[in-house]
C-alpha positions in Angstrom: 19.3 9.0 -61.7 16.9 10.9 -63.8 13.6 9.4 -63.3 10.9 8.5 -66.1 9.2 11.9 -65.6 12.3 13.7 -66.5 13.1 11.6 -69.3 9.5 12.0 -70.7 9.2 15.7 -70.2 12.3 15.9 -72.4 10.8 13.7 -75.0 7.8 15.7 -75.0 9.7 19.0 -75.5 11.8 17.2 -78.1 8.6 16.3 -79.9 7.3 19.8 -80.0 10.7 21.1 -81.2 10.9 18.5 -84.1 7.2 19.3 -84.9 7.0 22.7 -84.9 3.2 24.1 -86.0 1.5 27.4 -85.5 -1.5 25.3 -84.2 -1.2 23.7 -81.0 -0.2 19.8 -81.0 -2.8 17.3 -79.5 -1.4 15.3 -76.7 -2.5 12.2 -78.2 -0.1 12.9 -81.7 2.7 13.3 -79.0 1.8 10.1 -77.1 1.5 8.0 -80.0 4.8 9.4 -81.4 6.6 8.6 -78.5 5.1 5.4 -77.3 3.9 7.0 -73.9 0.5 6.6 -72.4 -1.2 9.8 -72.9 -2.4 9.6 -69.1 1.1 9.9 -67.9 1.8 12.8 -70.4 -0.9 14.8 -68.9 0.8 14.8 -65.6 3.8 15.9 -67.2 2.8 18.6 -69.5 0.6 20.0 -66.4 3.9 20.6 -64.8 5.4 22.1 -67.9 2.7 24.5 -68.3 2.7 25.8 -64.8 7.0 26.2 -65.1 5.8 28.2 -68.3 7.9 25.9 -70.6 4.9 24.8 -72.6 1.7 26.9 -73.8 -1.4 24.7 -73.7 -4.7 25.4 -75.3 -7.8 23.6 -74.5 -10.9 22.7 -76.7 -11.2 21.6 -80.4 -7.9 22.5 -81.8 -6.2 22.3 -78.4 -3.0 20.9 -77.6 0.7 22.4 -76.8 3.4 24.0 -78.3 6.7 25.6 -77.1 6.8 28.6 -74.9 9.9 29.6 -76.3 12.4 28.5 -79.2 14.0 25.1 -79.1 17.3 26.7 -79.0 16.2 28.7 -75.5 16.0 25.3 -73.8 18.8 23.6 -72.3 18.4 20.0 -71.1 19.4 20.9 -67.5 16.8 23.3 -67.2 14.1 20.7 -68.2 15.4 18.2 -66.0 15.4 20.3 -63.1 12.1 21.8 -63.4 11.1 17.8 -63.5 13.6 16.4 -61.1 14.4 19.2 -58.7 18.2 19.6 -58.2 20.6 17.3 -60.1 23.2 17.7 -56.9 24.7 14.1 -56.2 24.8 14.9 -52.7 22.4 16.5 -50.4 25.0 19.1 -49.1 25.3 20.6 -52.3 21.7 21.1 -53.3 20.4 24.8 -53.3 19.5 26.1 -49.9 21.2 22.7 -48.0 22.1 23.4 -44.2 26.2 24.1 -44.1 27.7 21.0 -43.4 29.4 20.6 -40.2 31.9 18.5 -41.7 32.7 20.7 -44.8 35.9 22.0 -43.4 37.4 18.3 -43.0 35.5 16.5 -45.7 38.2 14.9 -48.1 35.6 13.9 -50.3 33.7 17.0 -50.8 35.9 18.4 -53.6 35.3 15.2 -55.7 31.5 15.6 -55.4 31.8 19.6 -56.0 33.8 18.7 -59.2 31.3 15.9 -60.3 28.2 18.5 -59.6 29.9 21.0 -61.7 30.7 18.5 -64.6 27.0 17.3 -64.6 25.4 20.9 -64.5 27.9 22.3 -67.4 27.0 19.0 -69.4 23.1 19.2 -69.5 23.2 23.1 -69.7 25.4 23.2 -72.5 22.7 20.8 -74.3 19.9 22.5 -76.1 16.9 20.8 -77.8 18.3 21.8 -80.8 21.5 19.9 -80.6 19.1 16.8 -79.7 17.0 17.1 -82.9 17.8 14.1 -85.3 
């Protein structure tokens, strides 16, 4: 399940893609347009800046802007930045310990296929695909 934090991060980045400006956009403007608490967005944008997905500027005229062009952001990258792995089961997470049942697990191929479908779906979607 995608958390509120992941969905809101996607909305912030999409909002910035839909309102391109040379000057940073104040967080209060994004919060108002998206109907999201500015306080909650402060937590989200802090993570996005730390991951170099946003550039933040403080002080008068401060705000946020995309660090890259909108077409360079995939939905999968955004969600995994905020959520961590999107793997449906623990044994498919990056760095997971090898499962002792992998050789005899009849359900593993199904989970692997599902994991690949989710990955391919979200990584094939760019911010520009969502601009409406």
